[in-house]
Structure formats: structure tokens, C-alpha cells
N, CA, C and O atoms as a MOPAC input file, in Angstrom:
PM7 MOZYME 1SCF
protein

 N    170.13700 1   206.01700 1    76.00900 1
 C    170.82600 1   205.20500 1    76.98600 1
 C    172.33100 1   205.34900 1    76.79500 1
 O    172.80400 1   205.73500 1    75.72600 1
 N    173.04700 1   205.04100 1    77.81900 1
 C    174.49900 1   205.11900 1    77.75800 1
 C    175.08000 1   204.08700 1    78.70500 1
 O    174.35600 1   203.30000 1    79.31500 1
 N    176.38500 1   204.10400 1    78.81600 1
 C    177.03900 1   203.16200 1    79.71400 1
 C    176.57200 1   203.38200 1    81.14500 1
 O    176.49300 1   204.51300 1    81.62300 1
 N    176.27200 1   202.30400 1    81.80200 1
 C    175.87800 1   202.32300 1    83.20900 1
 C    177.14600 1   202.12100 1    84.03900 1
 O    177.92800 1   201.21000 1    83.76800 1
 N    177.34600 1   202.96200 1    85.04000 1
 C    178.56900 1   202.87400 1    85.83900 1
 C    178.36100 1   202.20700 1    87.19900 1
 O    179.31300 1   202.04700 1    87.96200 1
 N    177.12700 1   201.81800 1    87.50400 1
 C    176.82300 1   201.25900 1    88.81700 1
 C    176.30200 1   199.83100 1    88.68300 1
 O    175.37600 1   199.56200 1    87.91800 1
 N    176.90900 1   198.92900 1    89.43700 1
 C    176.42700 1   197.55000 1    89.44900 1
 C    175.11400 1   197.47300 1    90.20400 1
 O    174.99000 1   198.01300 1    91.30300 1
 N    174.12900 1   196.79800 1    89.61300 1
 C    172.85700 1   196.56500 1    90.28400 1
 C    173.05500 1   195.47800 1    91.33000 1
 O    173.54800 1   194.39000 1    91.03000 1
 N    172.67200 1   195.78400 1    92.53900 1
 C    172.77500 1   194.82500 1    93.63800 1
 C    171.63900 1   193.81800 1    93.58500 1
 O    171.79500 1   192.66200 1    93.97900 1
 N    170.49700 1   194.27200 1    93.09300 1
 C    169.32700 1   193.39800 1    92.94300 1
 C    169.21100 1   193.05700 1    91.47200 1
 O    169.04000 1   193.93000 1    90.62200 1
 N    169.30700 1   191.77100 1    91.19200 1
 C    169.29400 1   191.33300 1    89.79900 1
 C    167.87100 1   191.16600 1    89.28900 1
 O    166.98300 1   190.75700 1    90.03700 1
 N    167.65300 1   191.48600 1    88.00300 1
 C    166.33300 1   191.21100 1    87.42200 1
 C    166.16100 1   189.71400 1    87.21700 1
 O    167.13500 1   188.96200 1    87.21300 1
 N    164.93800 1   189.29600 1    87.05100 1
 C    164.64800 1   187.88400 1    86.76100 1
 C    165.08500 1   187.55600 1    85.33800 1
 O    165.07300 1   188.42700 1    84.46900 1
 N    165.46100 1   186.33300 1    85.10200 1
 C    165.87500 1   185.90600 1    83.75700 1
 C    164.75000 1   186.14600 1    82.75600 1
 O    165.00800 1   186.52200 1    81.61300 1
 N    163.51700 1   185.93400 1    83.17400 1
 C    162.37200 1   186.15400 1    82.27800 1
 C    162.30100 1   187.61500 1    81.83100 1
 O    161.93600 1   187.90500 1    80.69200 1
 N    162.65000 1   188.52500 1    82.72800 1
 C    162.65200 1   189.95000 1    82.39100 1
 C    163.71600 1   190.24600 1    81.34500 1
 O    163.46300 1   190.97600 1    80.38700 1
 N    164.89900 1   189.68400 1    81.52400 1
 C    165.99100 1   189.87300 1    80.56700 1
 C    165.61000 1   189.28600 1    79.21200 1
 O    165.82100 1   189.92300 1    78.18000 1
 N    165.05500 1   188.08800 1    79.20600 1
 C    164.69300 1   187.42000 1    77.95100 1
 C    163.59300 1   188.15900 1    77.19900 1
 O    163.45200 1   187.98200 1    75.98900 1
 N    162.81900 1   188.97500 1    77.88700 1
 C    161.72100 1   189.71100 1    77.26000 1
 C    162.13100 1   191.10400 1    76.77700 1
 O    161.30800 1   191.82200 1    76.20700 1
 N    163.38300 1   191.49600 1    76.99400 1
 C    163.81300 1   192.83500 1    76.58400 1
 C    163.85300 1   192.96300 1    75.06800 1
 O    164.43000 1   192.11600 1    74.38700 1
 N    163.24500 1   194.01600 1    74.53900 1
 C    163.32500 1   194.23800 1    73.10000 1
 C    164.64200 1   194.92900 1    72.74400 1
 O    165.30900 1   195.50700 1    73.60200 1
 N    164.99600 1   194.85800 1    71.48100 1
 C    166.15600 1   195.57600 1    70.95200 1
 C    167.47400 1   195.03700 1    71.49800 1
 O    167.55700 1   193.88900 1    71.93500 1
 N    168.49700 1   195.87800 1    71.46800 1
 C    169.85800 1   195.46000 1    71.80400 1
 C    170.18700 1   195.77600 1    73.26300 1
 O    169.86100 1   196.84600 1    73.77700 1
 N    170.84000 1   194.81800 1    73.91000 1
 C    171.20500 1   194.96200 1    75.31900 1
 C    172.58500 1   194.34600 1    75.54800 1
 O    172.90200 1   193.27700 1    75.02700 1
 N    173.38800 1   195.04400 1    76.33400 1
 C    174.66000 1   194.49700 1    76.79700 1
 C    174.51300 1   194.25700 1    78.28900 1
 O    174.23000 1   195.18600 1    79.04600 1
 N    174.70300 1   193.01500 1    78.71500 1
 C    174.65400 1   192.68900 1    80.13300 1
 C    176.07900 1   192.43600 1    80.58900 1
 O    176.79100 1   191.60800 1    80.02100 1
 N    176.47900 1   193.15500 1    81.61200 1
 C    177.82500 1   193.02200 1    82.16700 1
 C    177.72100 1   192.36100 1    83.53800 1
 O    177.07700 1   192.89300 1    84.44300 1
 N    178.34500 1   191.22000 1    83.68600 1
 C    178.40400 1   190.53500 1    84.97400 1
 C    179.77800 1   190.76700 1    85.57800 1
 O    180.79600 1   190.59100 1    84.90900 1
 N    179.80600 1   191.16500 1    86.84600 1
 C    181.07400 1   191.39700 1    87.52300 1
 C    180.84500 1   191.84000 1    88.94800 1
 O    179.81500 1   191.53500 1    89.55100 1
 N    181.80900 1   192.56200 1    89.48100 1
 C    181.72700 1   193.08100 1    90.84700 1
 C    182.55700 1   194.36600 1    90.92000 1
 O    183.57100 1   194.48900 1    90.23300 1
 N    182.13200 1   195.31800 1    91.74700 1
 C    182.83000 1   196.60600 1    91.80000 1
 C    184.25200 1   196.52400 1    92.35000 1
 O    185.04500 1   197.43800 1    92.12500 1
 N    184.59000 1   195.46100 1    93.05700 1
 C    185.91800 1   195.30100 1    93.63800 1
 C    186.84200 1   194.42900 1    92.78400 1
 O    188.02800 1   194.30400 1    93.09000 1
 N    186.32000 1   193.83600 1    91.73500 1
 C    187.06700 1   192.90300 1    90.88000 1
 C    188.10400 1   193.66200 1    90.03500 1
 O    187.73300 1   194.55900 1    89.27700 1
 N    189.39500 1   193.31800 1    90.15500 1
 C    190.41300 1   194.03100 1    89.38200 1
 C    190.24200 1   193.88100 1    87.86600 1
 O    190.52800 1   194.81600 1    87.11900 1
 N    189.78100 1   192.72200 1    87.41100 1
 C    189.55400 1   192.52400 1    85.97000 1
 C    188.41600 1   193.41400 1    85.49000 1
 O    188.47200 1   193.96500 1    84.39000 1
 N    187.37700 1   193.55300 1    86.32200 1
 C    186.23500 1   194.40100 1    85.97800 1
 C    186.65300 1   195.86900 1    85.93600 1
 O    186.26100 1   196.60800 1    85.03400 1
 N    187.44500 1   196.28200 1    86.91000 1
 C    187.93600 1   197.66100 1    86.95100 1
 C    188.78700 1   197.96700 1    85.71900 1
 O    188.67800 1   199.05000 1    85.14300 1
 N    189.62000 1   197.03200 1    85.32000 1
 C    190.48300 1   197.21800 1    84.15700 1
 C    189.66300 1   197.32900 1    82.86100 1
 O    190.09700 1   197.98100 1    81.91100 1
 N    188.49600 1   196.70300 1    82.82000 1
 C    187.66500 1   196.72400 1    81.61400 1
 C    186.83100 1   198.00000 1    81.47600 1
 O    186.34000 1   198.28600 1    80.38400 1
 N    186.66200 1   198.76000 1    82.53600 1
 C    185.76200 1   199.91400 1    82.48200 1
 C    186.14900 1   200.95800 1    81.42800 1
 O    185.26300 1   201.42500 1    80.71100 1
 N    187.41900 1   201.34700 1    81.29400 1
 C    187.75400 1   202.30300 1    80.22800 1
 C    187.49500 1   201.74500 1    78.82500 1
 O    187.12500 1   202.48500 1    77.91400 1
 N    187.69200 1   200.44400 1    78.66200 1
 C    187.42600 1   199.80800 1    77.36900 1
 C    185.93600 1   199.86800 1    77.04800 1
 O    185.54100 1   200.17500 1    75.92300 1
 N    185.12200 1   199.57100 1    78.04800 1
 C    183.66700 1   199.64800 1    77.87500 1
 C    183.23200 1   201.06500 1    77.55200 1
 O    182.39800 1   201.28200 1    76.67200 1
 N    183.79800 1   202.02500 1    78.26400 1
 C    183.45000 1   203.42500 1    78.04000 1
 C    183.76100 1   203.83200 1    76.60300 1
 O    182.94200 1   204.48000 1    75.95000 1
 N    184.93500 1   203.45700 1    76.11100 1
 C    185.30000 1   203.76400 1    74.72300 1
 C    184.33500 1   203.11900 1    73.74100 1
 O    183.90500 1   203.75900 1    72.78100 1
 N    183.99500 1   201.87100 1    73.97000 1
 C    183.08100 1   201.16300 1    73.06500 1
 C    181.68600 1   201.77200 1    73.10700 1
 O    181.04600 1   201.91100 1    72.06500 1
 N    181.20700 1   202.13500 1    74.28100 1
 C    179.87300 1   202.73300 1    74.39200 1
 C    179.81900 1   204.11400 1    73.76100 1
 O    178.74200 1   204.55400 1    73.35900 1
 N    180.94200 1   204.81100 1    73.65900 1
 C    180.95800 1   206.11100 1    72.97900 1
 C    180.47800 1   205.97100 1    71.53700 1
 O    179.82000 1   206.86700 1    71.00900 1
 N    180.80600 1   204.85500 1    70.90700 1
 C    180.39200 1   204.61100 1    69.52100 1
 C    178.99700 1   203.99600 1    69.41700 1
 O    178.43800 1   203.91600 1    68.32300 1
 N    178.43200 1   203.56100 1    70.54200 1
 C    177.10800 1   202.91100 1    70.55400 1
 C    176.28300 1   203.43600 1    71.72800 1
 O    175.89900 1   202.66200 1    72.60600 1
 N    176.00700 1   204.73500 1    71.75500 1
 C    175.33800 1   205.32800 1    72.92000 1
 C    173.88100 1   204.87000 1    73.10000 1
 O    173.31800 1   205.03000 1    74.18400 1
 N    173.27900 1   204.31500 1    72.07200 1
 C    171.88600 1   203.90500 1    72.17500 1
 C    171.66400 1   202.52600 1    72.77100 1
 O    170.52200 1   202.12400 1    72.99400 1
 N    172.73900 1   201.80100 1    73.03000 1
 C    172.58700 1   200.44800 1    73.57200 1
 C    172.18600 1   200.47100 1    75.04300 1
 O    172.66100 1   201.29700 1    75.82200 1
 N    171.31400 1   199.56100 1    75.39700 1
 C    170.95700 1   199.36400 1    76.80800 1
 C    172.09800 1   198.61600 1    77.47200 1
 O    172.60600 1   197.63300 1    76.93100 1
 N    172.50200 1   199.08900 1    78.65900 1
 C    173.59700 1   198.45600 1    79.40000 1
 C    173.09200 1   198.11100 1    80.79200 1
 O    172.72300 1   198.99500 1    81.56500 1
 N    173.07800 1   196.83900 1    81.10100 1
 C    172.66700 1   196.37200 1    82.42400 1
 C    173.90300 1   195.79500 1    83.09400 1
 O    174.50500 1   194.83900 1    82.60400 1
 N    174.26600 1   196.38000 1    84.20400 1
 C    175.48400 1   196.01100 1    84.91900 1
 C    175.05400 1   195.27700 1    86.18100 1
 O    174.44600 1   195.87700 1    87.06800 1
 N    175.36000 1   193.99500 1    86.27400 1
 C    174.88100 1   193.14100 1    87.35000 1
 C    176.02600 1   192.71000 1    88.24900 1
 O    177.01800 1   192.15300 1    87.77800 1
 N    175.88900 1   192.96700 1    89.54500 1
 C    176.86700 1   192.44100 1    90.50100 1
 C    176.59400 1   190.95400 1    90.66500 1
 O    175.51600 1   190.55000 1    91.10100 1
 N    177.57600 1   190.15800 1    90.31300 1
 C    177.42400 1   188.70900 1    90.33700 1
 C    178.12900 1   188.14200 1    91.56500 1
 O    178.95300 1   188.81300 1    92.18500 1
 N    177.80300 1   186.92400 1    91.90000 1
 C    178.43800 1   186.25600 1    93.02500 1
 C    177.72400 1   184.96800 1    93.36100 1
 O    176.79100 1   184.56600 1    92.66600 1
 N    178.16200 1   184.31700 1    94.43300 1
 C    177.52800 1   183.05800 1    94.84300 1
 C    176.02700 1   183.23700 1    95.07700 1
 O    175.57400 1   184.25300 1    95.60400 1
 N    175.29400 1   182.24400 1    94.68000 1
 C    173.84200 1   182.20700 1    94.85800 1
 C    173.10300 1   183.30500 1    94.08500 1
 O    171.96500 1   183.63300 1    94.42100 1
 N    173.72200 1   183.86100 1    93.07900 1
 C    173.05400 1   184.83600 1    92.22000 1
 C    172.46800 1   184.08500 1    91.03200 1
 O    173.19800 1   183.53900 1    90.20400 1
 N    171.16300 1   184.06600 1    90.96200 1
 C    170.48100 1   183.23600 1    89.96400 1
 C    170.72300 1   183.67400 1    88.52400 1
 O    170.89700 1   182.83000 1    87.64400 1
 N    170.73500 1   184.97800 1    88.27300 1
 C    170.86900 1   185.42900 1    86.88700 1
 C    172.22000 1   185.00400 1    86.31500 1
 O    172.28400 1   184.48600 1    85.20000 1
 N    173.28800 1   185.21800 1    87.06300 1
 C    174.61200 1   184.79900 1    86.60100 1
 C    174.69600 1   183.30900 1    86.36600 1
 O    175.31900 1   182.86200 1    85.40300 1
 N    174.07400 1   182.53500 1    87.24000 1
 C    174.09000 1   181.08200 1    87.06900 1
 C    173.29200 1   180.67800 1    85.83200 1
 O    173.66700 1   179.74100 1    85.12800 1
 N    172.18800 1   181.38600 1    85.56700 1
 C    171.37200 1   181.03000 1    84.39600 1
 C    172.13400 1   181.28600 1    83.09900 1
 O    171.86600 1   180.64000 1    82.08700 1
 N    173.08800 1   182.23000 1    83.12100 1
 C    173.93400 1   182.49900 1    81.96000 1
 C    175.24100 1   181.70900 1    82.01400 1
 O    176.07800 1   181.83600 1    81.12000 1
 N    175.42200 1   180.89800 1    83.05300 1
 C    176.63400 1   180.09400 1    83.24100 1
 C    177.90300 1   180.95100 1    83.28200 1
 O    178.91200 1   180.63500 1    82.65100 1
 N    177.81900 1   182.03800 1    84.03900 1
 C    178.94800 1   182.94400 1    84.19100 1
 C    179.99200 1   182.29400 1    85.09600 1
 O    179.67300 1   181.82300 1    86.18700 1
 N    181.22700 1   182.27400 1    84.63600 1
 C    182.32400 1   181.67000 1    85.39900 1
 C    183.38700 1   182.69400 1    85.78300 1
 O    183.94000 1   182.62700 1    86.88100 1
 N    183.68100 1   183.64500 1    84.88500 1
 C    184.71600 1   184.63900 1    85.12400 1
 C    184.13900 1   186.04500 1    84.94400 1
 O    183.16800 1   186.24900 1    84.21600 1
 N    184.75100 1   186.99000 1    85.61300 1
 C    184.32300 1   188.39200 1    85.50100 1
 C    185.41200 1   189.21300 1    84.84300 1
 O    186.58800 1   188.87300 1    84.97300 1
 N    185.07500 1   190.25900 1    84.15500 1
 C    183.71900 1   190.51300 1    83.70100 1
 C    183.37200 1   189.61700 1    82.51100 1
 O    184.22800 1   189.23800 1    81.71200 1
 N    182.11300 1   189.30400 1    82.43200 1
 C    181.57300 1   188.65800 1    81.24300 1
 C    180.52700 1   189.58800 1    80.67400 1
 O    179.62300 1   190.02800 1    81.38400 1
 N    180.64900 1   189.88700 1    79.39100 1
 C    179.69000 1   190.73000 1    78.67900 1
 C    178.84400 1   189.83200 1    77.78900 1
 O    179.37000 1   189.07400 1    76.97400 1
 N    177.53700 1   189.92400 1    77.95200 1
 C    176.60800 1   189.14400 1    77.13800 1
 C    175.88100 1   190.13500 1    76.23200 1
 O    175.26400 1   191.08700 1    76.71100 1
 N    175.95900 1   189.90700 1    74.93600 1
 C    175.34900 1   190.79300 1    73.94500 1
 C    174.06400 1   190.13800 1    73.45100 1
 O    174.08800 1   189.04900 1    72.87600 1
 N    172.93600 1   190.82300 1    73.68400 1
 C    171.63100 1   190.23700 1    73.36700 1
 C    170.87300 1   191.11300 1    72.38500 1
 O    171.00100 1   192.33700 1    72.39200 1
 N    170.09100 1   190.47300 1    71.55100 1
 C    169.20000 1   191.15600 1    70.61500 1
 C    167.82400 1   190.54300 1    70.76500 1
 O    167.64000 1   189.35100 1    70.51900 1
 N    166.85700 1   191.35100 1    71.16800 1
 C    165.47800 1   190.89300 1    71.37300 1
 C    165.40900 1   189.66300 1    72.26800 1
 O    164.68300 1   188.71100 1    71.98100 1
 N    166.17700 1   189.69500 1    73.36300 1
 C    166.12100 1   188.63700 1    74.36400 1
 C    166.90600 1   187.37700 1    74.03700 1
 O    166.82100 1   186.39200 1    74.77000 1
 N    167.67200 1   187.38900 1    72.94800 1
 C    168.44300 1   186.21800 1    72.54000 1
 C    169.93200 1   186.57400 1    72.58500 1
 O    170.34700 1   187.60700 1    72.06000 1
 N    170.72200 1   185.71700 1    73.21000 1
 C    172.16300 1   185.94400 1    73.25500 1
 C    172.75700 1   185.77900 1    71.85800 1
 O    172.56100 1   184.76000 1    71.19600 1
 N    173.48600 1   186.80400 1    71.43000 1
 C    174.14200 1   186.78900 1    70.12600 1
 C    175.61700 1   186.42300 1    70.28300 1
 O    176.16500 1   185.66400 1    69.48400 1
 N    176.25200 1   186.96800 1    71.31900 1
 C    177.65500 1   186.66400 1    71.57700 1
 C    177.99400 1   187.04900 1    73.00600 1
 O    177.17700 1   187.62600 1    73.72200 1
 N    179.22000 1   186.71700 1    73.40900 1
 C    179.70400 1   187.12800 1    74.71800 1
 C    181.21200 1   187.28600 1    74.67100 1
 O    181.89900 1   186.66500 1    73.86100 1
 N    181.70500 1   188.12500 1    75.55300 1
 C    183.14100 1   188.30400 1    75.73500 1
 C    183.45400 1   188.09600 1    77.20400 1
 O    182.76100 1   188.62100 1    78.07600 1
 N    184.49000 1   187.33600 1    77.47200 1
 C    184.92800 1   187.09000 1    78.83400 1
 C    186.27100 1   187.79600 1    79.01900 1
 O    187.21200 1   187.57100 1    78.25800 1
 N    186.34300 1   188.63500 1    80.02000 1
 C    187.55500 1   189.42500 1    80.30700 1
 C    188.10400 1   190.09400 1    79.04900 1
 O    189.24100 1   189.84500 1    78.64700 1
 N    187.28200 1   190.94800 1    78.43000 1
 C    187.73300 1   191.61200 1    77.20400 1
 C    188.96700 1   192.46200 1    77.46200 1
 O    189.12200 1   193.05000 1    78.53200 1
 N    189.84700 1   192.51600 1    76.45800 1
 C    191.06000 1   193.30400 1    76.62900 1
 C    191.24400 1   194.37100 1    75.55300 1
 O    192.31300 1   194.97100 1    75.44600 1
 N    190.18800 1   194.61100 1    74.74700 1
 C    190.26800 1   195.71000 1    73.78300 1
 C    188.88800 1   196.31600 1    73.54900 1
 O    187.87500 1   195.62000 1    73.49000 1
 N    188.89100 1   197.63400 1    73.41800 1
 C    187.64200 1   198.34400 1    73.13300 1
 C    187.11900 1   197.95600 1    71.75600 1
 O    185.90700 1   197.93400 1    71.54000 1
 N    188.01000 1   197.65300 1    70.83000 1
 C    187.55900 1   197.29200 1    69.49000 1
 C    186.81400 1   195.95500 1    69.47900 1
 O    185.85600 1   195.79400 1    68.72400 1
 N    187.23800 1   194.99800 1    70.30400 1
 C    186.50100 1   193.72400 1    70.40100 1
 C    185.09400 1   193.96900 1    70.94200 1
 O    184.12200 1   193.38900 1    70.45800 1
 N    184.99900 1   194.82900 1    71.94600 1
 C    183.68700 1   195.14000 1    72.54300 1
 C    182.82000 1   195.85900 1    71.50800 1
 O    181.65200 1   195.51200 1    71.32800 1
 N    183.38400 1   196.85100 1    70.83200 1
 C    182.63700 1   197.61400 1    69.83200 1
 C    182.17900 1   196.71800 1    68.68500 1
 O    181.07500 1   196.88500 1    68.16500 1
 N    183.02200 1   195.77200 1    68.29300 1
 C    182.65500 1   194.84100 1    67.22700 1
 C    181.43600 1   193.99600 1    67.64000 1
 O    180.51300 1   193.80600 1    66.84800 1
 N    181.44000 1   193.50200 1    68.85800 1
 C    180.29200 1   192.72000 1    69.35900 1
 C    179.05100 1   193.60700 1    69.46000 1
 O    177.93800 1   193.15800 1    69.19000 1
 N    179.24600 1   194.85600 1    69.84700 1
 C    178.12200 1   195.79100 1    69.92700 1
 C    177.52000 1   196.03100 1    68.54900 1
 O    176.30000 1   196.11600 1    68.40400 1
 N    178.37600 1   196.14100 1    67.53600 1
 C    177.90300 1   196.37200 1    66.17100 1
 C    176.99400 1   195.25000 1    65.68400 1
 O    176.07900 1   195.48800 1    64.89500 1
 N    177.23900 1   194.04300 1    66.14600 1
 C    176.43200 1   192.89400 1    65.72300 1
 C    175.00600 1   192.97100 1    66.26000 1
 O    174.10700 1   192.35500 1    65.68700 1
 N    174.77800 1   193.70400 1    67.33800 1
 C    173.42400 1   193.79300 1    67.89400 1
 C    172.80500 1   195.17900 1    67.71900 1
 O    171.60400 1   195.34300 1    67.93200 1
 N    173.59400 1   196.16600 1    67.33900 1
 C    173.13200 1   197.56200 1    67.26100 1
 C    172.81000 1   197.91800 1    65.81700 1
 O    173.69100 1   198.26200 1    65.02800 1
 N    171.54100 1   197.82700 1    65.49600 1
 C    171.10800 1   198.24200 1    64.17400 1
 C    171.13000 1   197.16300 1    63.21900 1
 O    170.78800 1   197.36300 1    62.05400 1

């Protein structure tokens, strides 16, 4: 697996996310969001060091159940999960090292 560059328009059910084994990074945002666009190179750098992580990129917005179930308020929000349990999150990350550090906590 590697970094996903496309936001999913159809979100998975929360039960599906909670049942995922191993390490997963869920990115909530939107393709037009300037904060999300600014974070993409940082994510790419961090994923270079963690190519085996699952990355689910979800287009969030009003009436989107998955984002509401995670109480997402700002974009991008990265949720780092291990075996279906949230370990940490970053809101509007501004460094690849912060992202990589959070990835290290769930990767291996």
C-alpha cells in the first residue's frame, strides 16, 4: 500500500473502519481545501518512510456520517488507527516529521 491521492466520494461505514486490521491512516478533507492541498507534500514525504500503511482518504462535508462519527471539525484531519482503534490524530499538520512520528506509533 502507499499514499492514496484520490478522495473517496463514497465513505465506508464506521463499522467497516473499526473492523480494519493493522495500521490505517484516515485523512478527512476535500480536494478543493487549501489546507488539505498544502498538506499533500508533507503526507507524501511521511508515506515514503511508511509505504506499508493503509491510507484512506475521505472527502468530508455536511451530512457525511463518517466524519461526524470521528467529530471532525477542521481539514485536513489525520486519524491514526491500529486494529480499528484510534491511537492519535493530527489536525492541519504542518510538518512531515509530525506525521511520520504518528505513523511510527501505529506501524510495527
